[in-house]
Residue, then its C-alpha position, 0 to 999 in steps of 0.5 A: x185205440x187205448x186198452x181199457x184198464x178196468x178189467x186188468x185192474x179188477x184182476x189184480x185186485x182179485x188176485x190176492x183173494x185167489x191166492x188166499x183161496x189156495x191156502x184155504x183149500x190147502x188147509x181144508x185138505x189138511x184138516x179134512x184128511x183125518x176125518x176121511x181116515x179116522x172119522x168113522x172109527x172115532x165116531x163109533x168110539x166116542x158115541x154119546x152114550x158110551x162117551x157119557x159112561x166113560x167120562x162119568x168113570x173119571x168124574x173128578x176130571x171128566x170136565x178136563x178130559x171133555x175140554x181136551x177132547x174139544x181142543x183136540x178137534x184142531x188136529x183129530x176128527x173128534x165128534x165135538x157135538x157128542x162131547x159137548x152133549x156129554x158134558x151137558x148130560x154130566x154137569x147140566x146145561x149151564x156148567x156143561x155149556x160153559x165147559x163146551x164154550x171154553x173148549x171151543x174158545x181154547x181150540x180156536x185160540x190155539x189154531x190162531x196162535x200157532x198159525x200166527x207164530x209159525x205159519x205166517x213165514x210159510x204163507x208169505x213165501x207161498x203167496x208173497x208179502x203183498x198178497x198176504x197184506x191184502x189178506x190182512x185187510x180182508x180179515x181186518x174188514x170182515x174177519x169178525x163176521x167170517x169167524x162168527x159164521x164159521x163156528x157151527x160148521x164142520x172143518x171150517x172153524x179150524x181153517x178160519x182160525x188158522x186163516x185169522x192167525x196167518x193174516x194177523x187179525x187183531x186178537x181182541x176182535x178174533x176172541x170176541x168173534x170166537x166167543x160169539x160163535x161158541x156161546x150158542x154152540x156150547x150152550x145149545x148142544x150141552x142143553x140138548x145133551x142134558x135134556x136127552x133130546x136129539x133135535x138136529x134141525x133146531x140145533x142147526x137153526x139156533x147155532x147158525x142164527x144166534x151168533x151174528x146178532x150176538x156179535x153185533x150186540x157185543x161189538x156195539x157194547x164193547x167197541x167205543x163209538x168213533x168220535x167225529x170231527x167237530x163233536x163236543x165233549 
């Protein structure tokens, strides 16, 4: 009686995902640890009203400080929503939104670039080149959607940016997905900060639901259609 090869083949195909999950969990611990150690303290220091007053005292460079704070969320438990709302309160919903989007995009690109340049050799030693290649195929197929859906969640944006860099997700695709996830987040929170409104459920709904349609729309506009054999020019 011959052994059914299907379960063994399925396990082998699933193994790269399991190993990538270990890297994901390790990154989650690294990024979550500062939140447990310093998150409450920083949230008190960078409370929105206090933050607005502090940034306004540096009016000429408040925009640069705000962007730097958003980028610092890559390694520090910076309350980004408070920073983006403060930028909206100071500069208005449009300029504040643009600054918020810029900060989020720069943060994502920095995490992506650092992990692609310096983290890949360590990842290859941990899980092997074959499983890393499987991770590349996963992010080549679904990386855009993963990045888009992660931007409004806590901790996940930094982890996913690093995973995209480790798996060498195409930079153009990553940047487009990053932009689609960051645009609703930046403009919605900056707009609420400008209006002096605190509507957490509306904010979550808009930041969670808008990025995916935006991704499909922009990807369809930017990506040229694939020509099929037999098509006439």
